[in-house]
TILOBA-974246 format. One record per atom (N, C-alpha, C, CB): x, y, z; atom name. Coordinates in Angstrom, 2 decimals, padded with zeros to 5 digits. Glycine has a CB too. Layout:
BEGIN
+---------+---------+---------+-------+
:       X :       Y :       Z : atome :
+---------+---------+---------+-------+
:       X :       Y :       Z :    CA :
...
+---------+---------+---------+-------+
This chain:
BEGIN
+---------+---------+---------+-------+
:       X :       Y :       Z : atome :
+---------+---------+---------+-------+
:  012.03 : -027.38 : -004.41 :     N :
:  011.53 : -026.41 : -005.36 :    CA :
:  012.67 : -025.49 : -005.80 :     C :
:  010.36 : -025.61 : -004.76 :    CB :
:  012.74 : -025.21 : -007.08 :     N :
:  013.81 : -024.38 : -007.62 :    CA :
:  013.59 : -022.91 : -007.27 :     C :
:  013.89 : -024.55 : -009.15 :    CB :
:  014.66 : -022.27 : -006.82 :     N :
:  014.62 : -020.85 : -006.47 :    CA :
:  014.61 : -020.02 : -007.76 :     C :
:  015.84 : -020.46 : -005.57 :    CB :
:  013.85 : -018.93 : -007.75 :     N :
:  013.82 : -018.04 : -008.92 :    CA :
:  015.20 : -017.45 : -009.17 :     C :
:  012.79 : -016.91 : -008.71 :    CB :
:  015.58 : -017.39 : -010.42 :     N :
:  016.86 : -016.83 : -010.82 :    CA :
:  016.63 : -015.36 : -011.16 :     C :
:  017.49 : -017.61 : -012.02 :    CB :
:  017.03 : -014.47 : -010.26 :     N :
:  016.71 : -013.05 : -010.39 :    CA :
:  017.32 : -012.43 : -011.65 :     C :
:  017.20 : -012.30 : -009.16 :    CB :
:  018.55 : -012.79 : -011.99 :     N :
:  019.17 : -012.20 : -013.17 :    CA :
:  018.49 : -012.70 : -014.45 :     C :
:  020.68 : -012.53 : -013.21 :    CB :
:  018.03 : -013.91 : -014.42 :     N :
:  017.29 : -014.47 : -015.56 :    CA :
:  015.97 : -013.71 : -015.74 :     C :
:  017.03 : -016.00 : -015.36 :    CB :
:  015.26 : -013.50 : -014.66 :     N :
:  013.98 : -012.79 : -014.71 :    CA :
:  014.17 : -011.34 : -015.12 :     C :
:  013.28 : -012.85 : -013.35 :    CB :
:  015.10 : -010.65 : -014.49 :     N :
:  015.31 : -009.23 : -014.77 :    CA :
:  015.83 : -008.99 : -016.19 :     C :
:  016.30 : -008.63 : -013.75 :    CB :
:  016.68 : -009.88 : -016.69 :     N :
:  017.19 : -009.70 : -018.05 :    CA :
:  016.09 : -009.94 : -019.08 :     C :
:  018.38 : -010.64 : -018.31 :    CB :
:  015.18 : -010.86 : -018.79 :     N :
:  014.05 : -011.12 : -019.67 :    CA :
:  013.11 : -009.92 : -019.70 :     C :
:  013.29 : -012.39 : -019.23 :    CB :
:  012.80 : -009.39 : -018.52 :     N :
:  011.93 : -008.21 : -018.44 :    CA :
:  012.57 : -007.01 : -019.15 :     C :
:  011.64 : -007.85 : -016.96 :    CB :
:  013.89 : -006.87 : -019.00 :     N :
:  014.59 : -005.78 : -019.67 :    CA :
:  014.55 : -005.95 : -021.19 :     C :
:  016.05 : -005.70 : -019.18 :    CB :
:  014.68 : -007.18 : -021.66 :     N :
:  014.60 : -007.46 : -023.10 :    CA :
:  013.24 : -007.03 : -023.64 :     C :
:  014.85 : -008.96 : -023.39 :    CB :
:  012.19 : -007.31 : -022.89 :     N :
:  010.84 : -006.89 : -023.32 :    CA :
:  010.74 : -005.37 : -023.42 :     C :
:  009.78 : -007.42 : -022.35 :    CB :
:  011.35 : -004.66 : -022.48 :     N :
:  011.36 : -003.20 : -022.54 :    CA :
:  012.12 : -002.70 : -023.76 :     C :
:  011.98 : -002.61 : -021.26 :    CB :
:  013.22 : -003.37 : -024.09 :     N :
:  014.00 : -002.99 : -025.27 :    CA :
:  013.22 : -003.24 : -026.56 :     C :
:  015.33 : -003.76 : -025.30 :    CB :
:  012.44 : -004.30 : -026.59 :     N :
:  011.60 : -004.58 : -027.76 :    CA :
:  010.55 : -003.48 : -027.91 :     C :
:  010.92 : -005.97 : -027.63 :    CB :
:  009.93 : -003.10 : -026.80 :     N :
:  008.92 : -002.02 : -026.85 :    CA :
:  009.55 : -000.71 : -027.28 :     C :
:  008.24 : -001.86 : -025.48 :    CB :
:  010.76 : -000.42 : -026.79 :     N :
:  011.46 :  000.79 : -027.19 :    CA :
:  011.75 :  000.77 : -028.68 :     C :
:  012.77 :  000.95 : -026.39 :    CB :
:  012.23 : -000.37 : -029.19 :     N :
:  012.49 : -000.53 : -030.62 :    CA :
:  011.21 : -000.27 : -031.43 :     C :
:  013.03 : -001.93 : -030.93 :    CB :
:  010.11 : -000.87 : -031.00 :     N :
:  008.84 : -000.68 : -031.72 :    CA :
:  008.43 :  000.78 : -031.73 :     C :
:  007.73 : -001.54 : -031.08 :    CB :
:  008.58 :  001.44 : -030.60 :     N :
:  008.21 :  002.85 : -030.51 :    CA :
:  009.11 :  003.72 : -031.38 :     C :
:  008.28 :  003.32 : -029.06 :    CB :
:  010.41 :  003.51 : -031.32 :     N :
:  011.34 :  004.32 : -032.10 :    CA :
:  011.16 :  004.12 : -033.60 :     C :
:  012.78 :  003.99 : -031.70 :    CB :
:  010.97 :  002.89 : -034.01 :     N :
:  010.84 :  002.63 : -035.45 :    CA :
:  009.48 :  003.09 : -035.98 :     C :
:  011.04 :  001.15 : -035.73 :    CB :
:  008.44 :  002.95 : -035.18 :     N :
:  007.10 :  003.33 : -035.65 :    CA :
:  006.85 :  004.84 : -035.54 :     C :
:  006.04 :  002.58 : -034.86 :    CB :
:  007.17 :  005.42 : -034.40 :     N :
:  006.81 :  006.82 : -034.13 :    CA :
:  007.88 :  007.83 : -034.50 :     C :
:  006.47 :  006.98 : -032.70 :    CB :
:  009.13 :  007.41 : -034.54 :     N :
:  010.21 :  008.36 : -034.84 :    CA :
:  010.92 :  008.03 : -036.15 :     C :
:  011.23 :  008.36 : -033.70 :    CB :
:  010.52 :  006.96 : -036.80 :     N :
:  011.18 :  006.51 : -038.03 :    CA :
:  012.69 :  006.38 : -037.84 :     C :
:  010.88 :  007.47 : -039.18 :    CB :
:  013.09 :  005.89 : -036.68 :     N :
:  014.50 :  005.71 : -036.37 :    CA :
:  014.79 :  004.22 : -036.39 :     C :
:  014.88 :  006.35 : -034.99 :    CB :
:  015.69 :  003.80 : -037.28 :     N :
:  015.92 :  002.37 : -037.47 :    CA :
:  017.33 :  001.91 : -037.11 :     C :
:  015.65 :  002.01 : -038.90 :    CB :
:  018.30 :  002.79 : -037.17 :     N :
:  019.69 :  002.38 : -036.93 :    CA :
:  019.94 :  002.18 : -035.44 :     C :
:  020.67 :  003.43 : -037.49 :    CB :
:  019.74 :  003.23 : -034.65 :     N :
:  019.97 :  003.13 : -033.21 :    CA :
:  018.98 :  002.17 : -032.55 :     C :
:  019.87 :  004.50 : -032.56 :    CB :
:  017.75 :  002.18 : -033.04 :     N :
:  016.74 :  001.30 : -032.44 :    CA :
:  017.09 : -000.18 : -032.66 :     C :
:  015.36 :  001.61 : -033.04 :    CB :
:  017.66 : -000.50 : -033.80 :     N :
:  018.08 : -001.89 : -034.03 :    CA :
:  019.25 : -002.26 : -033.13 :     C :
:  018.45 : -002.11 : -035.50 :    CB :
:  020.12 : -001.29 : -032.87 :     N :
:  021.26 : -001.55 : -031.99 :    CA :
:  020.77 : -001.86 : -030.57 :     C :
:  022.22 : -000.34 : -031.98 :    CB :
:  019.83 : -001.05 : -030.08 :     N :
:  019.31 : -001.26 : -028.73 :    CA :
:  018.54 : -002.57 : -028.66 :     C :
:  018.41 : -000.08 : -028.29 :    CB :
:  017.84 : -002.92 : -029.71 :     N :
:  017.11 : -004.18 : -029.77 :    CA :
:  018.08 : -005.35 : -029.69 :     C :
:  016.27 : -004.27 : -031.05 :    CB :
:  019.15 : -005.29 : -030.49 :     N :
:  020.11 : -006.39 : -030.55 :    CA :
:  020.85 : -006.55 : -029.22 :     C :
:  021.11 : -006.14 : -031.67 :    CB :
:  021.42 : -005.47 : -028.71 :     N :
:  022.22 : -005.60 : -027.49 :    CA :
:  021.35 : -005.82 : -026.25 :     C :
:  023.09 : -004.36 : -027.29 :    CB :
:  020.20 : -005.17 : -026.20 :     N :
:  019.32 : -005.31 : -025.04 :    CA :
:  018.71 : -006.70 : -024.88 :     C :
:  018.22 : -004.30 : -025.12 :    CB :
:  018.44 : -007.35 : -026.00 :     N :
:  017.90 : -008.71 : -025.91 :    CA :
:  019.01 : -009.76 : -025.77 :     C :
:  017.06 : -009.02 : -027.15 :    CB :
:  020.21 : -009.40 : -026.19 :     N :
:  021.35 : -010.32 : -026.10 :    CA :
:  021.79 : -010.56 : -024.65 :     C :
:  022.51 : -009.78 : -026.90 :    CB :
:  021.52 : -009.60 : -023.78 :     N :
:  021.91 : -009.75 : -022.37 :    CA :
:  021.28 : -011.03 : -021.81 :     C :
:  021.46 : -008.52 : -021.53 :    CB :
:  019.97 : -011.13 : -021.93 :     N :
:  019.25 : -012.29 : -021.40 :    CA :
:  019.57 : -013.57 : -022.14 :     C :
:  017.78 : -012.03 : -021.44 :    CB :
:  019.75 : -013.46 : -023.45 :     N :
:  020.07 : -014.66 : -024.24 :    CA :
:  021.39 : -015.27 : -023.77 :     C :
:  020.15 : -014.32 : -025.74 :    CB :
:  022.37 : -014.43 : -023.48 :     N :
:  023.65 : -014.94 : -023.00 :    CA :
:  023.58 : -015.44 : -021.56 :     C :
:  024.71 : -013.87 : -023.12 :    CB :
:  022.71 : -014.85 : -020.76 :     N :
:  022.49 : -015.37 : -019.41 :    CA :
:  021.88 : -016.77 : -019.49 :     C :
:  021.57 : -014.42 : -018.59 :    CB :
:  020.93 : -016.94 : -020.39 :     N :
:  020.34 : -018.28 : -020.59 :    CA :
:  021.41 : -019.28 : -020.99 :     C :
:  019.22 : -018.23 : -021.67 :    CB :
:  022.30 : -018.87 : -021.91 :     N :
:  023.38 : -019.76 : -022.31 :    CA :
:  024.31 : -020.05 : -021.15 :     C :
:  024.17 : -019.15 : -023.48 :    CB :
:  024.58 : -019.05 : -020.31 :     N :
:  025.46 : -019.25 : -019.15 :    CA :
:  024.85 : -020.26 : -018.19 :     C :
:  025.71 : -017.91 : -018.42 :    CB :
:  023.55 : -020.14 : -017.97 :     N :
:  022.87 : -021.08 : -017.06 :    CA :
:  023.02 : -022.51 : -017.57 :     C :
:  021.37 : -020.70 : -016.92 :    CB :
:  023.01 : -022.68 : -018.87 :     N :
:  023.17 : -024.01 : -019.46 :    CA :
:  024.61 : -024.37 : -019.74 :     C :
:  022.38 : -024.11 : -020.72 :    CB :
:  025.54 : -023.57 : -019.23 :     N :
:  026.96 : -023.80 : -019.49 :    CA :
:  027.43 : -025.17 : -019.05 :     C :
:  027.78 : -022.75 : -018.80 :    CB :
:  028.41 : -025.71 : -019.77 :     N :
:  028.90 : -027.06 : -019.51 :    CA :
:  029.99 : -027.09 : -018.45 :     C :
:  029.42 : -027.66 : -020.78 :    CB :
:  030.53 : -025.91 : -018.13 :     N :
:  031.58 : -025.84 : -017.12 :    CA :
:  031.56 : -024.43 : -016.52 :     C :
:  032.99 : -026.17 : -017.73 :    CB :
:  032.32 : -024.26 : -015.46 :     N :
:  032.43 : -022.93 : -014.85 :    CA :
:  033.06 : -021.95 : -015.83 :     C :
:  033.25 : -022.99 : -013.55 :    CB :
:  034.03 : -022.42 : -016.57 :     N :
:  034.69 : -021.56 : -017.57 :    CA :
:  033.68 : -021.12 : -018.64 :     C :
:  035.89 : -022.31 : -018.24 :    CB :
:  032.87 : -022.04 : -019.11 :     N :
:  031.84 : -021.73 : -020.09 :    CA :
:  030.82 : -020.75 : -019.50 :     C :
:  031.12 : -023.04 : -020.56 :    CB :
:  030.41 : -021.00 : -018.25 :     N :
:  029.48 : -020.12 : -017.55 :    CA :
:  030.02 : -018.70 : -017.49 :     C :
:  029.21 : -020.65 : -016.14 :    CB :
:  031.27 : -018.56 : -017.05 :     N :
:  031.88 : -017.23 : -016.93 :    CA :
:  032.04 : -016.55 : -018.29 :     C :
:  033.23 : -017.34 : -016.24 :    CB :
:  032.35 : -017.32 : -019.31 :     N :
:  032.51 : -016.76 : -020.65 :    CA :
:  031.19 : -016.16 : -021.14 :     C :
:  032.99 : -017.84 : -021.63 :    CB :
:  030.11 : -016.89 : -021.01 :     N :
:  028.79 : -016.40 : -021.45 :    CA :
:  028.33 : -015.23 : -020.59 :     C :
:  027.74 : -017.53 : -021.41 :    CB :
:  028.63 : -015.29 : -019.30 :     N :
:  028.27 : -014.19 : -018.41 :    CA :
:  029.06 : -012.93 : -018.77 :     C :
:  028.52 : -014.58 : -016.94 :    CB :
:  030.30 : -013.11 : -019.17 :     N :
:  031.13 : -011.99 : -019.60 :    CA :
:  030.55 : -011.33 : -020.86 :     C :
:  032.57 : -012.46 : -019.86 :    CB :
:  030.08 : -012.14 : -021.77 :     N :
:  029.44 : -011.59 : -022.98 :    CA :
:  028.19 : -010.83 : -022.60 :     C :
:  029.10 : -012.73 : -023.99 :    CB :
:  027.42 : -011.38 : -021.68 :     N :
:  026.21 : -010.71 : -021.21 :    CA :
:  026.55 : -009.36 : -020.59 :     C :
:  025.47 : -011.60 : -020.19 :    CB :
:  027.61 : -009.29 : -019.81 :     N :
:  028.04 : -008.04 : -019.19 :    CA :
:  028.42 : -007.02 : -020.27 :     C :
:  029.23 : -008.30 : -018.24 :    CB :
:  029.16 : -007.47 : -021.27 :     N :
:  029.56 : -006.57 : -022.36 :    CA :
:  028.35 : -006.05 : -023.12 :     C :
:  030.52 : -007.29 : -023.32 :    CB :
:  027.37 : -006.89 : -023.34 :     N :
:  026.15 : -006.47 : -024.04 :    CA :
:  025.38 : -005.45 : -023.20 :     C :
:  025.25 : -007.69 : -024.35 :    CB :
:  025.39 : -005.62 : -021.89 :     N :
:  024.74 : -004.66 : -021.01 :    CA :
:  025.47 : -003.31 : -021.05 :     C :
:  024.68 : -005.19 : -019.56 :    CB :
:  026.79 : -003.35 : -021.10 :     N :
:  027.57 : -002.10 : -021.23 :    CA :
:  027.21 : -001.40 : -022.55 :     C :
:  029.11 : -002.39 : -021.17 :    CB :
:  027.13 : -002.18 : -023.62 :     N :
:  026.78 : -001.61 : -024.93 :    CA :
:  025.37 : -001.02 : -024.89 :     C :
:  026.88 : -002.69 : -026.03 :    CB :
:  024.45 : -001.72 : -024.29 :     N :
:  023.08 : -001.24 : -024.19 :    CA :
:  023.03 :  000.07 : -023.41 :     C :
:  022.17 : -002.29 : -023.52 :    CB :
:  023.80 :  000.14 : -022.35 :     N :
:  023.89 :  001.37 : -021.55 :    CA :
:  024.34 :  002.53 : -022.43 :     C :
:  024.88 :  001.17 : -020.36 :    CB :
:  025.32 :  002.28 : -023.28 :     N :
:  025.82 :  003.29 : -024.22 :    CA :
:  024.70 :  003.76 : -025.16 :     C :
:  027.00 :  002.73 : -025.03 :    CB :
:  023.99 :  002.81 : -025.78 :     N :
:  022.93 :  003.18 : -026.73 :    CA :
:  021.81 :  003.95 : -026.04 :     C :
:  022.37 :  001.92 : -027.40 :    CB :
:  021.48 :  003.58 : -024.82 :     N :
:  020.44 :  004.30 : -024.10 :    CA :
:  020.84 :  005.75 : -023.83 :     C :
:  020.12 :  003.60 : -022.78 :    CB :
:  022.08 :  005.95 : -023.43 :     N :
:  022.57 :  007.32 : -023.21 :    CA :
:  022.59 :  008.11 : -024.51 :     C :
:  023.99 :  007.30 : -022.60 :    CB :
:  022.98 :  007.45 : -025.58 :     N :
:  023.01 :  008.11 : -026.89 :    CA :
:  021.60 :  008.49 : -027.35 :     C :
:  023.68 :  007.19 : -027.93 :    CB :
:  020.65 :  007.59 : -027.17 :     N :
:  019.27 :  007.89 : -027.53 :    CA :
:  018.72 :  009.05 : -026.70 :     C :
:  018.39 :  006.66 : -027.34 :    CB :
:  019.07 :  009.07 : -025.42 :     N :
:  018.64 :  010.17 : -024.56 :    CA :
:  019.28 :  011.49 : -024.98 :     C :
:  018.98 :  009.86 : -023.09 :    CB :
:  020.58 :  011.48 : -025.17 :     N :
:  021.31 :  012.72 : -025.46 :    CA :
:  021.06 :  013.24 : -026.86 :     C :
:  022.78 :  012.50 : -025.26 :    CB :
:  020.57 :  012.40 : -027.75 :     N :
:  020.22 :  012.85 : -029.10 :    CA :
:  018.73 :  013.18 : -029.20 :     C :
:  020.60 :  011.78 : -030.15 :    CB :
:  018.03 :  013.09 : -028.08 :     N :
:  016.61 :  013.46 : -027.95 :    CA :
:  015.66 :  012.51 : -028.70 :     C :
:  016.40 :  014.85 : -028.46 :    CB :
:  016.10 :  011.30 : -028.97 :     N :
:  015.16 :  010.30 : -029.51 :    CA :
:  014.22 :  009.81 : -028.41 :     C :
:  015.91 :  009.11 : -030.14 :    CB :
:  014.75 :  009.76 : -027.19 :     N :
:  013.89 :  009.48 : -026.04 :    CA :
:  014.12 :  010.60 : -025.02 :     C :
:  014.19 :  008.06 : -025.42 :    CB :
:  013.11 :  010.88 : -024.23 :     N :
:  013.22 :  011.95 : -023.25 :    CA :
:  014.09 :  011.51 : -022.07 :     C :
:  011.82 :  012.37 : -022.75 :    CB :
:  014.56 :  012.50 : -021.33 :     N :
:  015.35 :  012.20 : -020.14 :    CA :
:  014.53 :  011.35 : -019.18 :     C :
:  015.82 :  013.50 : -019.45 :    CB :
:  013.26 :  011.71 : -019.01 :     N :
:  012.38 :  010.97 : -018.11 :    CA :
:  012.21 :  009.52 : -018.58 :     C :
:  011.01 :  011.66 : -018.03 :    CB :
:  012.04 :  009.35 : -019.87 :     N :
:  011.87 :  008.01 : -020.45 :    CA :
:  013.13 :  007.16 : -020.25 :     C :
:  011.54 :  008.12 : -021.95 :    CB :
:  014.27 :  007.82 : -020.31 :     N :
:  015.54 :  007.10 : -020.23 :    CA :
:  015.90 :  006.67 : -018.81 :     C :
:  016.64 :  007.94 : -020.78 :    CB :
:  015.42 :  007.40 : -017.82 :     N :
:  015.83 :  007.14 : -016.43 :    CA :
:  015.57 :  005.70 : -016.02 :     C :
:  015.09 :  008.08 : -015.49 :    CB :
:  014.36 :  005.22 : -016.21 :     N :
:  014.01 :  003.87 : -015.80 :    CA :
:  014.82 :  002.83 : -016.56 :     C :
:  012.51 :  003.63 : -016.01 :    CB :
:  014.97 :  003.03 : -017.87 :     N :
:  015.71 :  002.07 : -018.68 :    CA :
:  017.18 :  002.01 : -018.27 :     C :
:  015.60 :  002.43 : -020.17 :    CB :
:  017.78 :  003.16 : -018.05 :     N :
:  019.19 :  003.21 : -017.66 :    CA :
:  019.36 :  002.60 : -016.26 :     C :
:  019.72 :  004.67 : -017.68 :    CB :
:  018.44 :  002.89 : -015.35 :     N :
:  018.52 :  002.30 : -014.01 :    CA :
:  018.42 :  000.78 : -014.06 :     C :
:  017.42 :  002.87 : -013.11 :    CB :
:  017.52 :  000.26 : -014.88 :     N :
:  017.37 : -001.19 : -015.00 :    CA :
:  018.63 : -001.82 : -015.61 :     C :
:  016.14 : -001.54 : -015.86 :    CB :
:  019.20 : -001.13 : -016.58 :     N :
:  020.43 : -001.62 : -017.21 :    CA :
:  021.58 : -001.61 : -016.20 :     C :
:  020.80 : -000.74 : -018.45 :    CB :
:  021.69 : -000.55 : -015.41 :     N :
:  022.74 : -000.48 : -014.40 :    CA :
:  022.55 : -001.54 : -013.32 :     C :
:  022.76 :  000.92 : -013.75 :    CB :
:  021.30 : -001.84 : -012.99 :     N :
:  021.02 : -002.91 : -012.03 :    CA :
:  021.51 : -004.25 : -012.57 :     C :
:  019.51 : -002.97 : -011.71 :    CB :
:  021.24 : -004.51 : -013.86 :     N :
:  021.73 : -005.75 : -014.48 :    CA :
:  023.25 : -005.81 : -014.46 :     C :
:  021.22 : -005.87 : -015.92 :    CB :
:  023.90 : -004.68 : -014.74 :     N :
:  025.36 : -004.64 : -014.70 :    CA :
:  025.89 : -004.99 : -013.31 :     C :
:  025.88 : -003.25 : -015.13 :    CB :
:  025.25 : -004.44 : -012.28 :     N :
:  025.68 : -004.74 : -010.90 :    CA :
:  025.48 : -006.22 : -010.57 :     C :
:  024.91 : -003.86 : -009.89 :    CB :
:  024.33 : -006.76 : -010.95 :     N :
:  024.04 : -008.17 : -010.64 :    CA :
:  025.01 : -009.09 : -011.38 :     C :
:  022.58 : -008.51 : -011.02 :    CB :
:  025.17 : -008.86 : -012.67 :     N :
:  026.07 : -009.71 : -013.47 :    CA :
:  027.50 : -009.60 : -012.96 :     C :
:  026.00 : -009.32 : -014.97 :    CB :
:  027.95 : -008.37 : -012.67 :     N :
:  029.29 : -008.17 : -012.13 :    CA :
:  029.50 : -008.90 : -010.82 :     C :
:  029.56 : -006.69 : -011.93 :    CB :
:  028.49 : -008.87 : -009.96 :     N :
:  028.56 : -009.56 : -008.68 :    CA :
:  028.64 : -011.08 : -008.86 :     C :
:  027.36 : -009.19 : -007.82 :    CB :
:  027.85 : -011.60 : -009.79 :     N :
:  027.88 : -013.04 : -010.05 :    CA :
:  029.26 : -013.45 : -010.57 :     C :
:  026.79 : -013.44 : -011.08 :    CB :
:  029.83 : -012.61 : -011.46 :     N :
:  031.17 : -012.91 : -011.98 :    CA :
:  032.19 : -012.96 : -010.85 :     C :
:  031.58 : -011.86 : -013.02 :    CB :
:  032.18 : -011.96 : -009.97 :     N :
:  033.14 : -011.90 : -008.87 :    CA :
:  033.00 : -013.10 : -007.94 :     C :
:  032.96 : -010.59 : -008.09 :    CB :
:  031.76 : -013.40 : -007.58 :     N :
:  031.50 : -014.53 : -006.68 :    CA :
:  031.95 : -015.85 : -007.28 :     C :
:  030.02 : -014.59 : -006.33 :    CB :
:  031.63 : -016.05 : -008.56 :     N :
:  032.00 : -017.29 : -009.23 :    CA :
:  033.51 : -017.42 : -009.35 :     C :
:  031.36 : -017.36 : -010.61 :    CB :
:  034.19 : -016.34 : -009.68 :     N :
:  035.65 : -016.38 : -009.78 :    CA :
:  036.28 : -016.65 : -008.42 :     C :
:  036.18 : -015.07 : -010.35 :    CB :
:  035.74 : -016.03 : -007.38 :     N :
:  036.28 : -016.23 : -006.03 :    CA :
:  036.12 : -017.67 : -005.56 :     C :
:  035.60 : -015.28 : -005.04 :    CB :
:  035.00 : -018.27 : -005.87 :     N :
:  034.73 : -019.65 : -005.47 :    CA :
:  035.62 : -020.65 : -006.20 :     C :
:  033.27 : -019.99 : -005.70 :    CB :
:  036.07 : -020.28 : -007.39 :     N :
:  036.83 : -021.20 : -008.22 :    CA :
:  038.31 : -020.85 : -008.28 :     C :
:  036.25 : -021.22 : -009.61 :    CB :
:  038.77 : -020.02 : -007.36 :     N :
:  040.19 : -019.66 : -007.33 :    CA :
:  040.98 : -020.51 : -006.39 :     C :
:  040.36 : -018.21 : -006.95 :    CB :
+---------+---------+---------+-------+
């Protein structure tokens, strides 16, 4: 039986949260620029993880994982910006930022482990 892929699951769940945030910001705050940025980068994390899982080589895997890490860093930036510009409350941002930081730690750890195994 195949073991659950935690980064795949968590990145998918995070993408859903980013979609809900986008819907809320665009509908209730009439904010379209930052909300589209968070939608794009927040959903791209999981999309690139999916591509990494289907990678044709270790190099391809690491490349897609690296893109996923960069998208998570960008998402972290947009979340802080949304919080600090008061589009979302500090309380609202805490969970999202924590989930994003968790993804960064997991992806970073996978990168380190994969590089170490292939050195």
